[in-house]
C-alpha positions as CSV (number, residue, x, y, z in Angstrom):
1,M,-14.4,12.6,8.4
2,S,-12.7,13.2,11.8
3,K,-13.5,15.3,14.6
4,N,-11.0,18.1,14.2
5,S,-13.0,18.1,10.2
6,R,-16.1,18.4,11.5
7,S,-15.2,21.4,13.7
8,F,-13.9,22.9,10.9
9,Y,-16.9,22.6,8.8
10,L,-18.9,23.9,12.0
11,Y,-16.7,27.5,12.6
12,F,-17.0,28.0,8.9
13,V,-21.2,27.7,8.9
14,I,-21.2,30.0,11.5
15,I,-18.5,32.6,10.2
16,I,-20.5,32.3,6.6
17,G,-24.0,32.9,8.6
18,L,-22.9,35.9,10.7
19,L,-22.0,38.0,6.9
20,L,-24.9,36.8,5.7
21,F,-27.1,38.6,8.9
22,T,-25.2,41.8,8.5
23,A,-25.8,42.0,5.0
24,W,-29.2,41.1,5.5
25,I,-28.8,44.7,8.6
26,G,-27.6,46.5,6.0
27,M,-30.0,45.2,2.9
28,S,-32.8,46.1,5.4
29,R,-32.3,49.6,6.2
30,V,-31.7,50.6,2.4
31,Q,-34.3,48.3,1.1
32,N,-36.6,49.5,-1.8
33,T,-40.2,49.0,-1.5
34,G,-41.1,50.2,-5.6
35,Y,-43.1,52.7,-4.1
36,T,-43.1,55.8,-6.6
37,Q,-43.5,59.4,-6.4
38,G,-45.3,59.5,-9.6
39,E,-47.8,57.2,-8.1
40,F,-47.9,59.3,-4.9
41,V,-49.3,62.1,-6.9
42,R,-51.7,60.2,-8.8
43,Q,-53.9,58.6,-5.7
44,M,-53.7,62.3,-4.1
45,E,-55.6,63.8,-7.4
46,D,-57.7,60.9,-7.4
47,N,-58.6,61.7,-3.4
48,E,-57.6,57.6,-2.6
49,V,-55.1,59.1,0.8
50,A,-56.1,59.4,3.9
51,L,-53.3,60.0,6.0
52,V,-49.5,61.3,5.6
53,N,-46.9,61.0,8.0
54,I,-43.5,62.7,6.6
55,C,-40.4,62.4,8.6
56,P,-37.9,64.3,7.3
57,N,-34.4,63.5,8.3
58,K,-32.6,65.5,10.6
59,N,-29.9,67.6,8.3
60,T,-31.1,67.3,4.5
61,P,-34.2,68.0,2.9
62,T,-34.4,64.3,1.8
63,G,-37.0,61.8,4.1
64,S,-39.3,59.1,3.9
65,V,-43.4,59.6,3.3
66,E,-46.0,56.8,5.4
67,V,-48.8,57.2,3.2
68,T,-51.9,55.5,4.6
69,L,-55.1,54.8,1.6
70,K,-58.8,55.1,2.3
71,G,-58.3,51.5,1.9
72,G,-56.3,51.3,4.8
73,E,-53.2,50.0,2.9
74,E,-49.9,51.3,4.4
75,R,-47.3,52.6,1.8
76,V,-44.0,53.8,1.9
77,L,-42.1,56.5,0.0
78,Y,-38.4,57.4,-0.1
79,V,-37.8,61.5,-1.4
80,T,-35.4,64.1,-1.7
81,D,-37.7,67.3,-1.0
82,V,-39.5,67.2,2.0
83,T,-40.7,70.1,2.3
84,Q,-42.5,69.5,-1.7
85,I,-44.2,66.9,-0.4
86,E,-46.2,68.7,2.1
87,A,-46.8,71.6,0.8
88,L,-48.3,69.0,-2.2
89,V,-50.8,67.6,0.5
90,R,-51.6,70.5,2.1
91,S,-52.6,71.4,-1.4
92,H,-55.4,69.0,-1.9
93,G,-56.6,69.7,1.6
94,L,-55.0,67.6,4.1
95,D,-53.1,67.8,6.6
96,P,-49.5,65.7,7.4
97,R,-48.3,65.1,10.2
98,V,-44.5,66.0,10.1
99,E,-41.7,64.3,12.3
100,S,-38.3,63.6,12.6
101,V,-37.0,60.0,11.6
102,P,-35.5,58.2,14.5
103,E,-31.1,57.9,13.9
104,E,-29.5,54.7,12.8
105,S,-28.3,52.7,16.3
106,W,-24.9,53.7,17.3
107,F,-24.0,50.1,17.4
108,L,-25.3,49.0,14.4
109,N,-23.5,51.6,12.5
110,S,-19.9,51.2,14.5
111,I,-20.0,48.4,16.8
112,L,-21.5,45.3,15.0
113,P,-19.1,45.9,12.0
114,I,-16.1,46.0,15.1
115,L,-17.0,43.6,17.0
116,I,-18.2,40.8,13.6
117,V,-14.3,41.3,12.9
118,V,-13.0,40.9,16.2
119,I,-15.5,37.3,16.0
120,V,-14.1,36.4,12.8
121,G,-10.6,36.6,14.1
122,V,-11.1,34.6,17.4
123,F,-12.9,32.1,15.0
124,F,-9.9,31.4,12.8
125,F,-7.4,31.2,15.8
126,V,-9.0,28.6,17.5
127,I,-9.5,27.0,14.4
128,M,-5.5,27.2,13.9
129,N,-4.6,26.2,17.1
130,A,-7.3,23.2,17.1
131,Q,-5.2,22.6,14.2
132,N,-2.2,22.4,15.8
133,A,-2.7,21.3,19.3
134,G,-4.2,17.5,17.9
135,G,-1.3,15.2,18.4
136,S,0.3,13.7,15.8
137,S,-1.8,10.8,14.9
138,N,-3.1,12.3,11.6
139,G,-0.8,14.8,9.9
140,K,-2.9,18.3,10.4
141,M,-3.0,21.1,8.5
142,M,-0.1,22.6,8.2
143,N,1.5,20.2,11.1
144,F,4.7,18.7,8.3
145,G,6.9,18.4,11.1
146,R,4.4,16.1,13.6
147,S,4.9,12.9,13.3
148,R,2.6,10.6,11.4
149,A,2.4,8.3,13.8
150,R,-1.4,6.3,14.5
151,L,-1.6,5.1,17.9
152,M,-3.9,2.9,19.8
153,L,-4.1,2.4,22.9
154,G,-3.4,-1.2,24.9
155,G,-7.3,-1.7,25.4
156,E,-8.1,-1.1,21.7
157,N,-6.0,-3.2,20.3
158,T,-7.6,-6.7,20.0
159,I,-5.2,-8.9,18.6
160,K,-3.1,-11.6,20.8
161,L,-0.4,-13.6,19.7
162,D,-3.3,-16.7,20.0
163,G,-4.5,-15.4,16.6
164,V,-1.4,-15.2,14.7
165,A,-1.1,-18.7,13.2
166,G,1.3,-20.5,11.5
167,L,4.0,-18.4,13.0
168,K,5.5,-20.6,15.9
169,E,9.0,-20.3,16.4
170,E,8.5,-16.7,15.6
171,K,6.3,-15.9,18.6
172,E,8.0,-17.9,21.2
173,E,11.5,-15.9,19.9
174,L,8.9,-12.5,20.7
175,Q,7.6,-13.9,24.0
176,E,10.7,-12.0,26.1
177,I,9.5,-8.6,24.3
178,V,6.4,-9.4,25.8
179,E,7.3,-10.5,29.4
180,F,9.9,-6.8,29.1
181,L,6.7,-4.9,28.8
182,K,4.9,-6.5,31.3
183,D,7.3,-6.7,33.9
184,P,10.6,-4.6,32.9
185,G,11.5,-4.8,36.9
186,K,12.2,-8.6,36.3
187,F,15.2,-8.0,33.5
188,T,16.8,-5.0,35.0
189,Q,17.2,-6.5,38.5
190,V,19.6,-9.1,37.2
191,G,21.1,-6.2,34.6
192,A,19.9,-7.7,31.8
193,R,19.2,-5.2,28.3
194,I,16.3,-5.5,26.4
195,P,16.9,-5.3,22.5
196,K,15.9,-1.9,21.6
197,G,14.9,-2.8,18.2
198,V,13.1,-6.0,16.5
199,L,13.8,-6.0,12.6
200,L,11.2,-8.5,11.1
201,E,11.9,-9.9,7.4
202,G,10.3,-11.6,5.2
203,A,8.4,-11.8,2.4
204,P,5.2,-10.0,1.5
205,G,2.6,-11.3,3.2
206,T,4.5,-13.3,5.5
207,G,2.5,-11.8,8.6
208,K,5.4,-9.4,9.7
209,T,2.5,-6.3,10.6
210,L,0.0,-8.8,12.7
211,L,2.9,-10.1,14.7
212,A,3.9,-6.4,16.0
213,K,0.5,-6.0,16.4
214,A,-0.2,-9.2,18.3
215,I,3.1,-8.1,20.7
216,A,1.8,-5.3,21.6
217,G,-2.0,-6.5,22.1
218,E,-0.8,-9.4,24.3
219,A,1.6,-7.1,25.9
220,N,-1.3,-4.3,27.0
221,V,0.8,-1.1,26.4
222,P,0.4,1.7,23.1
223,F,1.5,1.5,19.9
224,F,2.4,3.8,17.2
225,S,2.5,2.4,13.9
226,I,3.6,4.3,10.6
227,S,4.6,3.8,7.1
228,G,8.9,4.3,6.1
229,S,6.9,6.6,3.5
230,D,5.1,8.7,5.6
231,F,8.9,10.2,7.1
232,V,10.2,11.5,4.0
233,E,8.6,15.1,2.3
234,M,9.6,17.6,-0.5
235,F,10.2,19.8,2.0
236,V,14.1,19.1,3.7
237,G,14.2,18.1,7.5
238,V,10.6,17.3,7.8
239,G,11.7,14.0,8.0
240,A,13.8,14.3,10.6
241,S,11.1,16.5,12.8
242,R,8.9,14.0,12.1
243,V,10.8,11.2,13.4
244,R,11.9,13.2,16.7
245,D,7.9,14.2,17.0
246,M,7.1,10.2,16.8
247,F,9.9,9.7,19.8
248,A,9.2,12.4,22.6
249,E,5.0,11.3,21.7
250,A,6.7,7.4,22.7
251,K,8.3,8.2,25.5
252,R,5.3,10.1,27.1
253,H,2.9,6.2,26.1
254,A,5.9,4.7,27.1
255,P,6.3,1.5,28.0
256,C,5.0,1.6,24.4
257,I,6.1,-0.1,20.9
258,I,6.4,1.6,17.6
259,F,6.3,0.2,14.7
260,I,7.9,1.7,11.4
261,D,6.5,-0.6,7.7
262,E,8.5,-0.9,4.9
263,I,11.5,0.5,6.6
264,D,13.2,0.2,3.6
265,A,12.1,3.5,2.2
266,V,13.5,5.6,4.5
267,A,16.3,3.7,6.1
268,R,18.6,2.6,2.9
269,R,22.2,2.4,2.8
270,R,23.4,6.2,3.0
271,G,25.7,7.6,-0.1
272,T,23.6,5.9,-2.4
273,G,21.6,8.4,-4.0
274,M,22.1,11.8,-6.2
275,G,21.1,14.0,-2.7
276,G,24.5,14.3,-1.0
277,G,24.7,14.4,2.8
278,H,21.7,17.5,2.1
279,D,19.4,14.4,0.8
280,E,15.9,14.3,3.0
281,R,15.9,11.1,3.3
282,E,19.3,11.0,4.7
283,Q,18.7,13.6,6.8
284,T,15.5,11.2,8.3
285,L,17.9,7.8,8.7
286,N,20.4,10.1,10.5
287,Q,17.7,11.3,12.9
288,L,16.2,7.9,13.3
289,L,19.8,6.4,14.1
290,V,19.9,9.3,16.4
291,E,16.6,8.5,18.4
292,M,17.4,4.9,18.9
293,D,20.8,5.1,19.9
294,G,20.1,8.0,22.0
295,F,16.8,6.9,25.5
296,G,18.4,5.3,27.6
297,V,18.5,1.7,28.6
298,N,15.1,1.3,30.5
299,E,12.7,3.6,28.8
300,G,10.7,1.1,27.9
301,I,10.5,2.3,23.8
302,I,11.0,-0.6,21.4
303,V,11.4,-0.1,17.9
304,M,9.8,-2.8,15.5
305,A,9.7,-2.6,11.9
306,A,9.4,-4.9,8.8
307,T,10.6,-5.3,5.5
308,N,11.2,-7.7,2.6
309,R,14.8,-6.2,1.8
310,V,17.3,-6.4,4.4
311,D,19.9,-6.4,1.9
312,I,19.8,-2.4,1.0
313,L,19.6,-1.0,4.9
314,D,22.3,1.0,6.1
315,P,24.8,-1.1,8.0
316,A,24.3,1.9,11.1
317,I,20.7,0.7,11.8
318,L,21.4,-2.3,11.6
319,R,23.9,-2.7,14.6
320,P,23.7,-3.7,18.1
321,G,22.4,-1.2,20.3
322,R,19.6,-0.2,17.5
323,F,17.8,-3.6,16.0
324,D,19.7,-5.9,18.2
325,R,17.5,-8.5,16.9
326,K,16.5,-9.8,13.0
327,I,13.5,-12.6,13.1
328,A,13.1,-13.8,9.6
329,V,9.3,-14.6,9.3
330,A,9.5,-17.3,6.6
331,R,6.4,-18.4,4.6
332,P,4.2,-21.1,6.9
333,D,5.5,-24.8,5.7
334,V,1.6,-27.1,5.3
335,R,1.0,-27.7,8.8
336,G,1.2,-23.4,9.5
337,R,-1.0,-22.8,6.6
338,E,-3.6,-25.7,7.9
339,D,-3.9,-23.1,10.7
340,I,-4.0,-19.5,8.8
341,L,-6.7,-21.6,6.8
342,K,-8.7,-22.8,10.2
343,V,-8.4,-19.0,11.5
344,H,-9.6,-17.4,7.9
345,A,-12.2,-19.9,7.9
346,Q,-13.0,-19.5,11.2
347,N,-16.8,-17.2,9.7
348,K,-16.7,-19.1,7.0
349,P,-19.4,-22.3,6.6
350,L,-17.9,-24.9,4.8
351,G,-19.4,-27.6,3.4
352,D,-19.2,-31.1,4.2
353,D,-16.7,-31.6,1.6
354,V,-14.0,-29.4,1.9
355,D,-10.6,-30.6,3.6
356,L,-8.7,-27.7,4.6
357,T,-5.8,-30.4,5.3
358,Q,-5.8,-31.5,1.4
359,I,-5.8,-27.3,1.0
360,A,-3.0,-26.7,2.7
361,Q,-0.9,-29.6,1.2
362,T,-1.9,-27.9,-2.4
363,T,-1.1,-24.4,-1.6
364,A,2.8,-24.9,-1.3
365,G,4.5,-21.5,-0.9
366,F,1.5,-19.2,-0.3
367,T,1.8,-17.0,2.5
368,G,-1.1,-16.2,4.9
369,A,-2.2,-13.5,3.2
370,D,-2.7,-15.9,0.1
371,L,-4.2,-18.0,1.6
372,E,-7.0,-15.1,2.9
373,N,-7.4,-14.1,-0.1
374,L,-7.8,-17.7,-1.4
375,L,-10.9,-18.7,0.9
376,N,-12.7,-15.0,0.6
377,E,-11.9,-15.6,-3.4
378,A,-14.4,-19.3,-2.5
379,A,-16.8,-17.0,-0.3
380,I,-17.1,-15.0,-3.0
381,N,-17.6,-17.7,-6.2
382,A,-20.5,-19.6,-3.0
383,A,-22.5,-16.3,-3.0
384,M,-22.8,-15.3,-6.6
385,D,-23.7,-18.8,-6.3
386,E,-26.6,-17.9,-4.0
387,R,-24.7,-20.6,-1.5
388,V,-24.7,-19.6,2.3
389,F,-21.7,-22.5,2.7
390,L,-18.0,-22.5,0.9
391,K,-17.9,-26.3,-1.3
392,Q,-14.2,-27.5,-2.1
393,D,-15.6,-26.8,-5.6
394,D,-15.3,-23.1,-5.1
395,I,-11.9,-23.4,-3.0
396,K,-10.2,-25.2,-6.2
397,K,-12.1,-22.3,-9.1
398,A,-10.1,-19.9,-6.6
399,F,-6.9,-21.4,-6.5
400,V,-7.2,-21.2,-10.2
401,K,-7.8,-17.6,-10.3
402,V,-5.9,-16.2,-7.6
403,G,-2.6,-18.9,-9.6
404,I,-3.5,-18.5,-12.8
405,G,-6.3,-15.5,-13.6
406,T,-9.8,-15.5,-14.3
407,E,-11.2,-18.0,-17.4
408,K,-12.2,-16.3,-20.2
409,K,-14.9,-19.0,-21.8
410,S,-16.7,-16.7,-23.6
411,R,-13.8,-16.0,-25.0
412,I,-13.8,-16.7,-29.5
413,I,-10.8,-18.7,-30.0
414,S,-10.4,-20.8,-33.8
415,D,-10.3,-24.2,-34.2
416,K,-6.8,-24.0,-35.4
417,E,-5.3,-22.1,-31.9
418,K,-7.6,-24.3,-30.1
419,R,-5.3,-27.8,-31.3
420,I,-2.7,-26.0,-31.4
421,T,-3.0,-24.9,-27.6
422,A,-4.1,-28.4,-26.3
423,Y,-0.9,-30.0,-27.6
424,H,1.1,-27.7,-26.4
425,E,-1.0,-28.1,-22.9
426,A,-0.9,-31.6,-23.2
427,G,3.0,-31.3,-23.7
428,H,4.0,-29.9,-20.5
429,A,1.2,-31.8,-19.0
430,I,3.5,-34.9,-20.1
431,L,6.4,-34.0,-18.8
432,F,5.1,-33.0,-15.1
433,H,4.1,-36.4,-14.7
434,V,7.0,-38.3,-16.3
435,L,9.6,-36.3,-14.5
436,P,9.6,-37.8,-10.8
437,D,10.4,-34.1,-8.8
438,V,8.5,-31.2,-10.7
439,G,5.1,-33.4,-10.5
440,P,2.3,-34.0,-10.1
441,V,-0.7,-32.3,-12.4
442,Y,-3.6,-30.5,-10.7
443,S,-5.4,-29.5,-13.8
444,V,-4.9,-28.7,-17.4
445,S,-7.2,-26.5,-19.5
446,I,-7.1,-25.0,-22.7
447,I,-9.5,-22.0,-21.8
448,P,-7.8,-18.3,-22.1
449,T,-7.1,-16.5,-18.8
450,G,-7.0,-13.1,-17.9
451,L,-3.3,-13.4,-17.9
452,G,-2.9,-13.1,-21.4
453,A,-2.6,-17.0,-21.9
454,A,-3.9,-19.2,-23.8
455,G,-4.4,-22.4,-21.1
456,Y,-2.8,-23.3,-18.2
457,T,-0.9,-26.3,-16.8
458,M,-1.2,-26.5,-13.1
459,P,1.4,-28.8,-11.4
460,L,0.4,-29.2,-7.5
461,P,3.8,-29.2,-5.3
462,E,3.1,-31.8,-2.9
463,K,5.6,-31.2,-0.4
464,D,7.6,-27.7,1.2
465,E,10.8,-27.8,-0.3
466,M,13.7,-25.2,1.3
467,F,16.0,-25.7,-1.5
468,D,16.1,-26.8,-6.0
469,S,18.6,-29.4,-6.5
470,K,20.3,-29.4,-9.8
471,N,18.4,-32.6,-11.1
472,K,14.9,-30.5,-10.4
473,M,16.0,-26.9,-11.9
474,L,16.8,-29.7,-14.7
475,Q,13.5,-31.3,-15.1
476,D,11.8,-27.5,-14.8
477,I,14.0,-26.8,-17.5
478,M,12.5,-29.6,-19.5
479,V,8.6,-28.4,-18.4
480,S,9.4,-25.4,-20.1
481,L,9.9,-26.5,-23.0
482,G,7.4,-29.2,-23.3
483,G,4.6,-26.8,-24.7
484,R,7.5,-25.6,-27.7
485,I,8.4,-29.7,-28.0
486,A,4.5,-30.8,-28.7
487,E,4.2,-28.3,-31.4
488,E,7.0,-29.3,-33.3
489,I,5.8,-32.6,-33.3
490,I,2.6,-32.7,-34.1
491,F,2.3,-29.5,-36.8
492,D,6.3,-29.2,-38.3
493,D,6.1,-25.7,-37.0
494,V,6.5,-23.2,-34.1
495,T,4.0,-20.5,-32.5
496,T,4.8,-17.7,-30.0
497,G,2.8,-19.2,-27.7
498,A,6.0,-20.8,-26.1
499,M,7.6,-17.2,-25.2
500,S,7.3,-16.9,-21.6
501,D,8.3,-21.0,-21.6
502,I,11.2,-20.0,-23.2
503,K,12.6,-17.0,-21.0
504,K,11.4,-18.9,-17.5
505,A,13.5,-22.0,-18.7
506,T,16.6,-19.6,-20.1
507,Q,16.7,-17.2,-16.6
508,K,16.9,-20.9,-14.7
509,A,19.8,-21.9,-17.1
510,R,21.7,-18.5,-16.3
511,R,21.3,-18.5,-12.5
512,M,22.3,-22.5,-12.9
513,V,25.8,-21.1,-14.2
514,T,26.2,-17.5,-12.7
515,R,24.8,-18.0,-9.4
516,Y,24.7,-22.0,-8.2
517,G,27.5,-22.5,-9.5
518,M,26.4,-25.7,-10.8
519,S,28.5,-25.9,-14.6
520,E,31.3,-28.3,-14.8
521,N,33.1,-26.3,-17.5
522,I,32.4,-22.9,-15.2
523,G,33.3,-23.6,-11.6
524,I,31.9,-22.7,-8.4
525,I,32.1,-19.1,-9.2
526,N,29.8,-16.6,-8.8
527,Y,29.6,-14.4,-11.9
528,E,26.2,-13.5,-11.6
529,D,26.2,-9.3,-11.8
530,N,24.0,-7.2,-8.9
531,D,21.1,-6.0,-11.0
532,D,20.0,-4.5,-8.1
533,E,23.2,-2.1,-8.0
534,V,21.2,0.6,-10.1
535,F,18.3,0.4,-7.9
536,I,20.2,1.2,-5.0
537,G,21.9,3.9,-6.3
538,R,25.4,2.5,-5.8
539,D,27.4,2.5,-8.9
540,L,25.5,4.4,-11.6
541,A,28.0,3.4,-14.4
542,H,27.6,-0.5,-13.5
543,A,30.3,-2.3,-14.6
544,K,30.5,-6.9,-15.2
545,S,32.3,-8.7,-12.5
546,H,33.7,-10.6,-15.6
547,S,35.6,-10.7,-18.9
548,E,33.7,-10.7,-22.2
549,E,35.6,-13.9,-22.7
550,I,33.7,-15.8,-19.1
551,S,30.6,-14.1,-20.9
552,G,31.2,-15.7,-24.0
553,Q,31.7,-19.2,-22.0
554,I,28.9,-18.4,-19.9
555,D,27.0,-18.1,-23.2
556,R,27.6,-21.3,-24.5
557,E,27.1,-22.8,-21.2
558,V,23.4,-21.4,-21.3
559,K,22.8,-23.0,-24.3
560,A,23.6,-26.4,-23.7
561,I,21.9,-27.0,-20.4
562,I,19.0,-25.4,-22.9
563,D,19.7,-28.2,-25.8
564,D,20.2,-30.7,-23.8
565,C,17.0,-30.6,-21.3
566,Y,15.7,-29.9,-24.9
567,A,16.5,-33.4,-26.5
568,K,15.8,-35.1,-23.4
569,A,11.9,-33.5,-23.3
570,K,11.8,-34.1,-26.7
571,A,12.8,-38.1,-26.1
572,I,9.9,-38.3,-23.2
573,I,7.7,-36.7,-25.5
574,V,7.9,-38.7,-28.7
575,E,8.0,-41.9,-26.4
576,Q,4.8,-40.8,-25.0
577,S,2.6,-39.8,-28.0
578,N,-0.3,-41.5,-27.3
579,V,-0.9,-39.8,-24.4
580,L,-0.2,-36.6,-26.3
581,H,-2.3,-37.7,-28.4
582,K,-5.1,-39.2,-26.5
583,C,-4.5,-35.6,-23.8
584,A,-5.0,-33.4,-26.4
585,E,-8.0,-34.8,-28.2
586,L,-9.6,-34.9,-24.3
587,L,-8.8,-31.5,-24.1
588,L,-10.4,-30.4,-27.6
589,E,-13.7,-32.1,-25.9
590,R,-14.0,-31.0,-22.7
591,E,-11.5,-27.8,-22.4
592,K,-10.2,-28.4,-18.9
593,I,-9.2,-31.9,-17.3
594,G,-8.3,-32.5,-13.4
595,R,-5.4,-34.8,-12.2
596,D,-7.7,-37.9,-11.9
597,E,-8.8,-37.5,-15.3
598,F,-5.1,-36.7,-16.9
599,E,-2.9,-39.8,-14.7
600,A,-5.8,-42.6,-16.6
601,L,-4.5,-41.6,-19.8
602,F,-1.5,-43.6,-18.4
603,D,-3.0,-46.7,-17.6
604,V,-4.3,-47.7,-20.5
605,K,-2.0,-49.4,-22.7
606,Y,-1.7,-48.3,-26.3
607,P,-0.4,-50.8,-29.3
608,Q,3.3,-49.4,-29.6
609,P,4.7,-50.1,-32.9
610,G,6.0,-53.5,-33.9
611,D,3.7,-55.1,-31.1
612,P,1.5,-57.5,-32.7
613,A,-1.5,-55.9,-31.9
614,A,-0.3,-53.1,-33.5
615,T,0.5,-55.5,-36.4
616,E,-3.2,-56.7,-36.1
617,A,-4.3,-53.0,-36.3
């Protein structure tokens, strides 16, 4: 709970207390004692009364009667006619004492209610001022136009560039930003202009936000962080107001860094939506463009932004003078992954068998966030096993859980489905092993997973590849069809288990034809329809970029690629039929096998038809 929220609740409690106090005072003046006139008359007749004190009001016959009984008990009676009570008392031989009732306090009657109203009004005024003066850090009550950027002062940011692993080139490219923030005079004296904006682009989880924080921490300057979606509201003009407020706040803390995460939420290409020029998002973008190009050359404000969709950003924000520099934050290579694993393993006790180098080699394509999640899942496995250190087996289990999903060992499957799944996965595994550009196999399992798969075959990429060759893509298609082929060969029937495999193979074949120009008959022409157009909103009446004749030719080329890969993959699996049977039997026995157990099946020389050994058998 924030400090202002606690203050609000404190004020609220004080106000409620004052109101209750006022109500108590009023009730105390009109309280009902429960002592009746009939009871008083009875006590007078029974000679139980020792003393009576009558207190009439000033202008009316009403008043109160204070009765003292012979036992010492005191009672109070409120009556409408004090003269009648006085006559009653005298008739019983008592001499009552008659005195005037003190008048009610003018303070309680007149001043106190007014004072309470004034105090309540002052409290509410103070609350509203506190909310409005609270700054732009938390989006306070009714501050729709105030910036929601979170401010982290220089001394509060403990993240440094040394703590960012796997981004060596990116850190070197941003080092001059740190130098400018530390010593701007070194640049201005030679007429240099530091980039006003730096755009970090890359896949999710590659460390864009961490890199921006590290730059601010290294330079020891204030760091404003905000998400692109925080600018946009249902009220038109609010986003533009927040942009103005954020830059005004930044100027008061210059030199500083403004970091806008997921800037594509507010900086998409203009003219693509349904709202026209009055669209709230476009007004916000217009104000952002003005602010970025509006401050002086050396004001010391650097805008950093992160996105994984740089292709949909408005060209105006990408021009020099706004985002002058674009830095691609790529997925780490094997050396970068090892460095990242070492950083995330610092607070995790590792066993003697843990090999971070081998883990880095087997996690090709993982981002920094993926690697952190991998070690975290491994630590959870160790804690569940009541161990205080991580083993290599914990990381292997986490690798399967992250890549495939949690294994559902308790799920009941019929023997027939198990056998079909065993041959299906064996077909995939054989092609992974035999084809040179797609293997080797990491593990094969017929245990159902949380993603709905009946089993899985996980490859082990041993090197990072920037590009896919045509041969590798054809081999990927062959591997995807391996499970369907094995089902057809063994059972002379097919199942729906290959649905996702067929979809994956078809998509890859179509991209080869329409995107990569890998079809001899179609040629080196990009015929791919831009699936992003409707999403971006450029053209709701989306039209194909080629004729119907070309569409039919593309379909024929895709089918030809699939058919050719199917025939080649089937020939390999038929040739390795002995391994297919042995692998399926081993899977039915153990449910899950690793690389060594699978590759050992190829080292055994099985008799082939026509061999002497086969004839003797």
